[in-house]
N, CA, C and O atoms as a MOPAC input file, in Angstrom:
PM7 MOZYME 1SCF
protein

 N      0.85800 1    -1.26200 1    -0.18800 1
 C     -0.09000 1     0.05200 1    -0.16700 1
 C      0.65200 1     1.27900 1    -0.27000 1
 O      1.61800 1     1.10700 1     0.47300 1
 N      0.74100 1     2.57700 1    -0.85200 1
 C      1.80300 1     3.59700 1    -1.09400 1
 C      0.99800 1     4.76600 1     0.39800 1
 O     -0.12500 1     4.89300 1     0.88800 1
 N      1.36400 1     4.93300 1     0.45800 1
 C      1.46500 1     5.76400 1     1.88100 1
 C      0.94000 1     7.06000 1     1.12200 1
 O     -0.20500 1     6.68000 1     0.87600 1
 N      1.02700 1     8.35400 1     0.58600 1
 C      0.32400 1     8.90500 1    -0.29000 1
 C     -0.28300 1     8.48600 1    -1.53300 1
 O     -0.00900 1     7.44700 1    -2.13400 1
 N     -1.23500 1     9.47700 1    -1.92300 1
 C     -1.67000 1     9.37800 1    -3.40100 1
 C     -1.00100 1    11.07300 1    -4.28900 1
 O     -1.24500 1    12.27000 1    -4.43700 1
 N      0.07800 1     9.83300 1    -4.68600 1
 C      0.33900 1    11.31300 1    -5.93700 1
 C      0.24500 1    11.35200 1    -6.81800 1
 O      0.61400 1    10.34800 1    -7.42800 1
 N     -0.37400 1    12.63300 1    -7.70900 1
 C     -0.77200 1    12.99700 1    -8.89400 1
 C      0.13300 1    12.28100 1   -10.03000 1
 O     -0.27100 1    11.53200 1   -10.91900 1
 N      1.66900 1    12.76900 1    -9.73300 1
 C      2.93100 1    12.41900 1   -10.38200 1
 C      3.26600 1    11.35800 1   -10.93900 1
 O      3.95100 1    11.01500 1   -11.90200 1
 N      2.43100 1    10.72600 1    -9.86500 1
 C      2.85500 1     8.78400 1   -10.21400 1
 C      2.45500 1     8.36900 1   -10.83100 1
 O      1.42000 1     7.94800 1   -10.31400 1
 N      2.50700 1     7.94900 1   -12.28200 1
 C      2.10800 1     7.72700 1   -12.60200 1
 C      1.52000 1     5.64300 1   -12.63900 1
 O      0.93200 1     4.78900 1   -13.30200 1
 N      2.09100 1     5.84200 1   -11.67400 1
 C      1.48500 1     3.97500 1   -11.99200 1
 C     -0.48700 1     4.46200 1   -10.33700 1
 O     -1.49800 1     3.80500 1   -10.09200 1
 N     -0.09000 1     5.51200 1    -9.90700 1
 C     -1.81800 1     5.79100 1    -9.86100 1
 C     -2.73000 1     6.56100 1   -10.58200 1
 O     -2.77000 1     7.78900 1   -10.66300 1
 N     -3.59000 1     5.58300 1   -11.19100 1
 C     -4.12400 1     5.69800 1   -12.17800 1
 C     -5.54700 1     6.02000 1   -11.80800 1
 O     -6.34000 1     6.68100 1   -12.47900 1
 N     -5.76500 1     5.40700 1   -10.54600 1
 C     -7.71700 1     5.41900 1   -10.08400 1
 C     -7.61600 1     4.83700 1    -8.76300 1
 O     -6.68800 1     4.22400 1    -8.23600 1
 N     -8.67500 1     5.13100 1    -8.37200 1
 C     -8.89100 1     5.20300 1    -7.09000 1
 C     -9.95100 1     4.43300 1    -6.53000 1
 O    -10.57300 1     5.49000 1    -6.42300 1
 N    -10.72400 1     3.61000 1    -6.08200 1
 C    -11.51100 1     2.96700 1    -5.30400 1
 C    -11.17900 1     2.93500 1    -4.18000 1
 O    -10.20700 1     2.56300 1    -3.52200 1
 N    -13.12900 1     3.85400 1    -3.87100 1
 C    -13.35300 1     3.79700 1    -2.89700 1
 C    -14.59400 1     3.67300 1    -3.18000 1
 O    -15.18300 1     4.02300 1    -4.20200 1
 N    -15.29400 1     2.76600 1    -1.52500 1
 C    -16.56500 1     2.56700 1    -1.55700 1
 C    -17.27100 1     1.83300 1    -2.61900 1
 O    -18.49800 1     1.77800 1    -2.69500 1
 N    -16.39700 1     1.23500 1    -3.49100 1
 C    -17.11900 1     0.14800 1    -4.48000 1
 C    -16.90800 1     1.65000 1    -5.83900 1
 O    -17.61600 1     1.46000 1    -6.82800 1
 N    -15.86600 1     3.25300 1    -5.89800 1
 C    -16.06100 1     3.07100 1    -7.07600 1
 C    -14.71300 1     4.39500 1    -7.56000 1
 O    -14.12600 1     5.41900 1    -7.21200 1
 N    -14.89900 1     3.19500 1    -8.76800 1
 C    -13.78500 1     4.01400 1    -9.59200 1
 C    -13.98600 1     5.51900 1    -9.64700 1
 O    -14.99000 1     6.15800 1    -9.96200 1
 N    -11.84600 1     6.24200 1    -8.96300 1
 C    -12.60800 1     7.46100 1    -9.17600 1
 C    -10.91600 1     8.73800 1   -10.31300 1
 O    -10.20200 1     9.49300 1    -9.65300 1
 N    -10.75300 1     8.61300 1   -11.72600 1
 C     -9.63700 1     8.85700 1   -11.83800 1
 C     -8.89200 1     9.65100 1   -10.74300 1
 O     -9.65700 1    10.31900 1   -10.04800 1
 N     -7.01600 1     9.77900 1   -10.28300 1
 C     -6.59600 1    10.77000 1    -9.96400 1
 C     -7.13700 1    11.93000 1    -9.94800 1
 O     -7.90000 1    12.62700 1    -9.27900 1
 N     -5.86800 1    11.93600 1   -11.86400 1
 C     -6.42200 1    13.73400 1   -12.34200 1
 C     -7.83200 1    13.95600 1   -12.11100 1
 O     -7.86700 1    15.12000 1   -11.71300 1
 N     -8.96700 1    13.52900 1   -12.13000 1
 C    -10.18600 1    14.63300 1   -11.99700 1
 C    -10.13700 1    14.49000 1    -9.72800 1
 O    -11.28400 1    14.85100 1    -9.46500 1
 N     -9.79200 1    14.33900 1    -9.04100 1
 C     -9.94500 1    14.67700 1    -7.54100 1
 C     -9.12200 1    16.15300 1    -6.94700 1
 O     -8.00700 1    16.22100 1    -6.43000 1
 N     -9.65200 1    16.75400 1    -7.09800 1
 C     -9.26900 1    18.48600 1    -6.24400 1
 C     -8.39800 1    18.18300 1    -5.26500 1
 O     -8.41200 1    17.01900 1    -4.86700 1
 N     -7.60100 1    18.98600 1    -4.75000 1
 C     -6.38900 1    19.05400 1    -3.41100 1
 C     -6.78400 1    18.35000 1    -1.99000 1
 O     -6.29500 1    17.27100 1    -1.65400 1
 N     -7.88100 1    19.19900 1    -1.05500 1
 C     -8.86600 1    18.27600 1    -0.42000 1
 C     -9.27600 1    16.95600 1    -0.87500 1
 O     -9.23700 1    15.92200 1    -0.20800 1
 N     -9.51100 1    17.03600 1    -1.58600 1
 C     -9.79400 1    14.99700 1    -1.61700 1
 C     -8.88100 1    14.48800 1    -1.93400 1
 O     -9.10900 1    13.28700 1    -2.08200 1
 N     -7.61400 1    14.81900 1    -2.19600 1
 C     -6.65600 1    13.97600 1    -2.02900 1
 C     -5.51000 1    13.74400 1    -0.94200 1
 O     -4.80700 1    12.73600 1    -0.86800 1
 N     -5.44800 1    14.95200 1    -0.04700 1
 C     -5.44900 1    15.24400 1     0.99300 1
 C     -6.31200 1    14.50800 1     2.02800 1
 O     -5.65900 1    14.25300 1     3.04000 1
 N     -7.72100 1    14.04700 1     2.07900 1
 C     -8.09100 1    13.25300 1     1.93900 1
 C     -8.33000 1    11.92600 1     2.01200 1
 O     -8.69200 1    11.29000 1     3.00200 1
 N     -8.09000 1    11.50000 1     0.81800 1
 C     -7.01500 1    10.25600 1     0.96900 1
 C     -5.60300 1     9.50300 1     1.20400 1
 O     -5.29400 1     8.34100 1     1.46600 1
 N     -4.92000 1    10.65100 1     1.00000 1
 C     -3.83400 1    10.13700 1     2.28000 1
 C     -3.46600 1     9.91600 1     4.07700 1
 O     -2.76700 1     9.25200 1     4.84300 1
 N     -4.97900 1    11.50000 1     4.03400 1
 C     -4.83500 1    11.05000 1     5.48800 1
 C     -6.01000 1     9.47700 1     5.70300 1
 O     -6.30100 1     9.11600 1     6.84300 1
 N     -6.21500 1     9.18800 1     5.23300 1
 C     -6.92200 1     8.09600 1     5.41600 1
 C     -5.64000 1     6.85500 1     5.31500 1
 O     -5.33100 1     6.02000 1     6.16600 1
 N     -5.08300 1     7.08400 1     4.02100 1
 C     -3.79800 1     5.75100 1     5.01900 1
 C     -3.05700 1     5.65200 1     5.90400 1
 O     -2.65400 1     4.60800 1     6.41500 1
 N     -2.81700 1     6.64700 1     6.15900 1
 C     -1.84200 1     6.86000 1     7.54000 1
 C     -2.90300 1     6.83900 1     8.41900 1
 O     -2.57500 1     6.55400 1     9.57000 1
 N     -3.63400 1     6.97200 1     8.30400 1
 C     -4.44600 1     5.92300 1     9.31500 1
 C     -4.60500 1     4.83300 1     9.77800 1
 O     -4.61300 1     4.31300 1    10.89300 1
 N     -4.84400 1     4.30600 1     7.89200 1
 C     -5.12700 1     2.83500 1     8.67100 1
 C     -4.00500 1     2.32900 1     8.82600 1
 O     -4.23400 1     1.51800 1     9.72400 1
 N     -2.60300 1     2.20800 1     8.50100 1
 C     -1.55300 1     2.75100 1     9.12400 1
 C     -1.52700 1     2.82700 1    10.51900 1
 O     -1.20400 1     1.99700 1    11.37000 1
 N     -1.84200 1     3.73200 1    10.57800 1
 C     -2.08300 1     4.13000 1    12.86500 1
 C     -2.47100 1     3.12700 1    13.49800 1
 O     -1.77200 1     2.51800 1    14.30900 1
 N     -4.22000 1     2.70600 1    13.04100 1
 C     -4.27900 1     1.85200 1    13.31300 1
 C     -4.04300 1    -0.01200 1    12.38800 1
 O     -4.87300 1    -0.90700 1    12.54600 1
 N     -3.07400 1    -0.13600 1    11.71800 1
 C     -2.06600 1    -1.62000 1    11.75600 1
 C     -1.15900 1    -1.42700 1    12.48100 1
 O     -0.67900 1    -2.44900 1    12.97100 1
 N     -0.56800 1    -0.19100 1    12.84900 1
 C      0.38000 1    -0.22200 1    14.17600 1
 C      0.04600 1    -0.15600 1    15.78100 1
 O      0.53000 1    -0.30500 1    16.90300 1
 N     -1.08700 1     0.16200 1    15.08600 1
 C     -1.82900 1    -0.24900 1    17.09500 1
 C     -1.91200 1    -1.04900 1    17.22300 1
 O     -1.40800 1    -1.60500 1    18.19800 1
 N     -2.71900 1    -1.75700 1    16.17900 1
 C     -3.02700 1    -2.96400 1    16.47500 1
 C     -1.77700 1    -3.99400 1    16.75100 1
 O     -1.84000 1    -4.86900 1    17.61500 1
 N     -0.72100 1    -3.79900 1    15.97300 1
 C      0.47700 1    -4.83000 1    16.63700 1
 C      0.95300 1    -3.97800 1    18.19600 1
 O      1.72400 1    -4.67500 1    18.85700 1
 N      0.68900 1    -2.92700 1    18.69800 1
 C      1.18800 1    -2.67200 1    18.81300 1
 C      0.98000 1    -3.72300 1    20.69400 1
 O      1.68600 1    -4.22800 1    21.56700 1
 N     -0.75700 1    -3.45400 1    20.28400 1
 C     -1.11700 1    -3.94000 1    21.31100 1
 C     -1.63700 1    -5.54100 1    21.48900 1
 O     -2.34700 1    -5.99000 1    22.38800 1
 N     -0.92200 1    -6.40300 1    20.08600 1
 C     -0.34000 1    -7.22500 1    20.62500 1
 C      0.64700 1    -8.05500 1    21.12800 1
 O      0.76300 1    -9.20200 1    21.55900 1
 N      1.43100 1    -6.90000 1    20.88400 1
 C      3.18600 1    -6.90100 1    20.95900 1
 C      2.57000 1    -7.14300 1    22.87200 1
 O      2.70900 1    -8.20900 1    23.47200 1
 N      1.82300 1    -5.68200 1    23.58000 1
 C      2.00100 1    -5.59800 1    24.82500 1
 C      1.29400 1    -6.90200 1    25.48900 1
 O      1.87400 1    -7.31900 1    26.49100 1
 N     -0.29600 1    -7.86900 1    24.93600 1
 C     -0.25000 1    -8.35100 1    25.72700 1
 C      0.69900 1    -9.69100 1    25.86400 1
 O      0.66500 1   -10.20400 1    26.98300 1
 N      1.52300 1   -10.32000 1    24.90600 1
 C      2.27600 1   -11.17800 1    24.40100 1
 C      3.01000 1   -11.32300 1    25.38400 1
 O      3.19900 1   -12.42300 1    25.90400 1
 N      3.71000 1    -9.87400 1    25.92300 1
 C      4.66800 1    -9.21900 1    26.60300 1
 C      3.34500 1    -9.88100 1    27.92600 1
 O      3.17300 1   -11.09000 1    27.77200 1
 N      2.69800 1    -9.42300 1    28.80100 1
 C      2.57800 1    -9.23400 1    30.10800 1
 C      1.21100 1   -10.86300 1    30.17700 1
 O      0.47400 1   -11.23700 1    31.08900 1
 N      1.38200 1   -11.28100 1    29.08600 1
 C      0.77400 1   -12.68900 1    29.45700 1
 C      2.95300 1   -13.37400 1    30.15200 1
 O      3.32500 1   -13.70400 1    31.27800 1
 N      3.82000 1   -13.28100 1    28.70700 1
 C      4.63100 1   -13.62500 1    29.32900 1
 C      5.03300 1   -13.40400 1    30.06600 1
 O      6.06500 1   -14.06400 1    30.18000 1
 N      4.77900 1   -12.31000 1    31.38200 1
 C      5.28200 1   -11.37700 1    32.57300 1
 C      4.96700 1   -11.99600 1    33.25200 1
 O      5.66800 1   -12.52300 1    34.11500 1
 N      3.40100 1   -12.18700 1    33.03300 1
 C      2.64800 1   -13.30000 1    33.84400 1
 C      3.48200 1   -14.75900 1    34.47900 1
 O      4.20600 1   -14.90100 1    35.46400 1
 N      2.99700 1   -15.74700 1    33.40300 1
 C      3.89200 1   -16.51600 1    33.44300 1
 C      5.93000 1   -16.47800 1    34.66400 1
 O      6.55500 1   -17.15300 1    35.48200 1
 N      6.04300 1   -14.88800 1    33.70500 1
 C      7.54600 1   -15.43800 1    34.87000 1
 C      6.98400 1   -15.32900 1    36.30200 1
 O      7.50300 1   -16.14900 1    37.05900 1
 N      6.21600 1   -14.66800 1    36.77700 1
 C      6.23100 1   -14.20900 1    38.23200 1
 C      5.21000 1   -15.54200 1    38.79400 1
 O      5.35800 1   -15.89400 1    39.96500 1
 N      3.98500 1   -16.39500 1    37.75800 1
 C      3.94900 1   -17.20200 1    38.52500 1
 C      5.42400 1   -18.62300 1    39.40900 1
 O      5.61600 1   -19.01800 1    40.55800 1
 N      6.10700 1   -18.91500 1    38.01500 1
 C      7.14700 1   -19.62100 1    38.49700 1
 C      7.83900 1   -19.00800 1    38.83000 1
 O      8.86000 1   -19.69400 1    38.84900 1
 N      8.16100 1   -17.67300 1    39.29800 1
 C      9.10800 1   -17.49900 1    40.36400 1
 C      8.32100 1   -17.01000 1    41.93500 1
 O      8.99400 1   -16.66500 1    42.90700 1
 N      7.36100 1   -17.04500 1    41.93900 1
 C      6.39200 1   -17.03500 1    43.45500 1
 C      6.19400 1   -19.44500 1    43.52400 1
 O      5.72000 1   -20.23900 1    44.33600 1
 N      6.68500 1   -19.52700 1    42.56600 1
 C      6.07100 1   -20.88000 1    43.33500 1
 C      8.41200 1   -21.32600 1    42.86200 1
 O      8.73300 1   -22.34800 1    43.46800 1
 N      8.96700 1   -21.05000 1    42.48300 1
 C     10.15700 1   -21.16800 1    42.28400 1
 C     11.07600 1   -21.03300 1    44.09700 1
 O     11.81200 1   -21.57100 1    44.92400 1
 N     10.37700 1   -20.03500 1    43.78200 1
 C     11.19200 1   -19.12600 1    45.48800 1
 C     10.47200 1   -19.30700 1    46.83800 1
 O     10.94900 1   -18.87000 1    47.88500 1
 N      8.73500 1   -20.29200 1    46.73600 1
 C      8.50300 1   -20.59600 1    47.90300 1
 C      7.69900 1   -19.88500 1    49.05800 1
 O      7.63100 1   -19.84700 1    50.28700 1
 N      6.95500 1   -19.17800 1    47.57200 1
 C      6.17800 1   -16.94000 1    48.58400 1
 C      5.31400 1   -18.47100 1    48.90700 1
 O      5.29100 1   -19.53500 1    48.28800 1
 N      4.74600 1   -18.08100 1    49.97700 1
 C      3.49100 1   -18.11900 1    50.19700 1
 C      2.19100 1   -17.37100 1    50.65800 1
 O      2.03100 1   -16.56100 1    51.57100 1
 N      1.60900 1   -17.71500 1    50.05300 1
 C     -0.06300 1   -16.61200 1    50.09100 1
 C     -0.16400 1   -16.66300 1    51.34900 1
 O      0.32000 1   -17.51500 1    52.09300 1
 N     -1.15900 1   -15.23000 1    51.78300 1
 C     -1.60400 1   -14.66200 1    53.14500 1
 C     -2.87800 1   -16.27300 1    53.42300 1
 O     -3.57300 1   -16.87000 1    52.60000 1
 N     -2.72400 1   -16.45400 1    54.69200 1
 C     -3.95500 1   -17.57700 1    54.74000 1
 C     -5.20000 1   -16.35300 1    54.74800 1
 O     -5.22600 1   -15.21500 1    55.21700 1
 N     -6.35000 1   -17.29700 1    53.87900 1
 C     -7.42600 1   -16.58800 1    54.29700 1
 C     -8.27000 1   -16.08700 1    55.62900 1
 O     -9.25300 1   -15.35600 1    55.75700 1
 N     -7.56800 1   -16.70000 1    56.41500 1
 C     -7.97700 1   -16.52200 1    58.02200 1
 C     -7.61900 1   -14.72300 1    58.46900 1
 O     -8.36200 1   -13.82400 1    58.86200 1
 N     -5.94300 1   -14.78000 1    58.14400 1
 C     -5.85500 1   -14.06100 1    58.94400 1
 C     -6.06800 1   -12.12000 1    57.33300 1
 O     -5.56100 1   -11.00700 1    57.47000 1
 N     -7.01200 1   -12.66100 1    56.09000 1
 C     -7.56400 1   -11.33400 1    55.51000 1
 C     -8.67500 1   -11.25200 1    56.35700 1
 O     -8.78900 1   -10.07500 1    56.69900 1
 N     -9.28200 1   -11.73700 1    56.70400 1
 C    -10.78100 1   -11.76200 1    56.98200 1
 C    -10.26900 1   -11.13800 1    58.60900 1
 O    -10.77800 1   -10.08800 1    59.00000 1
 N     -9.26500 1   -11.85400 1    59.46700 1
 C     -9.05500 1   -10.63900 1    60.69900 1
 C     -8.90500 1    -9.47900 1    60.15400 1
 O     -9.88200 1    -8.73100 1    60.15700 1
 N     -7.99200 1    -9.15300 1    59.71400 1
 C     -7.32900 1    -7.54000 1    58.61300 1
 C     -8.57800 1    -6.92100 1    58.90200 1
 O     -9.06300 1    -6.13200 1    59.71300 1
 N     -9.00000 1    -7.79900 1    57.61600 1
 C    -10.42100 1    -6.16600 1    57.78300 1
 C    -11.10400 1    -6.05100 1    58.54800 1
 O    -11.76400 1    -5.01300 1    58.51500 1
 N    -11.37500 1    -7.08800 1    59.75300 1
 C    -12.41300 1    -6.45200 1    61.28200 1
 C    -11.32600 1    -5.87400 1    61.99900 1
 O    -11.73800 1    -5.16800 1    62.92000 1
 N    -10.30400 1    -5.91300 1    61.92400 1
 C     -9.45000 1    -5.54700 1    62.41400 1
 C     -9.66700 1    -4.19500 1    62.50800 1
 O     -8.82900 1    -3.47100 1    63.04400 1

């Protein structure tokens, strides 16, 4: 996908938008700017989707590592009775 619609590029002669083809040479500058913005926004969405997946994978990996470290270091959870006593006091 091209980053920008550039009228000077010979290979881009038409744009298909919502199933309708438009000749690039017939588009006014504000429409070309709109298409450029739309392309950039689509690229931003793809990047944000990638970043979210990457963060979720890191979160999952860190959660597994913490669980393993808690077990390896034999850290004991607080007993329920101690939790209930702390709430009452």
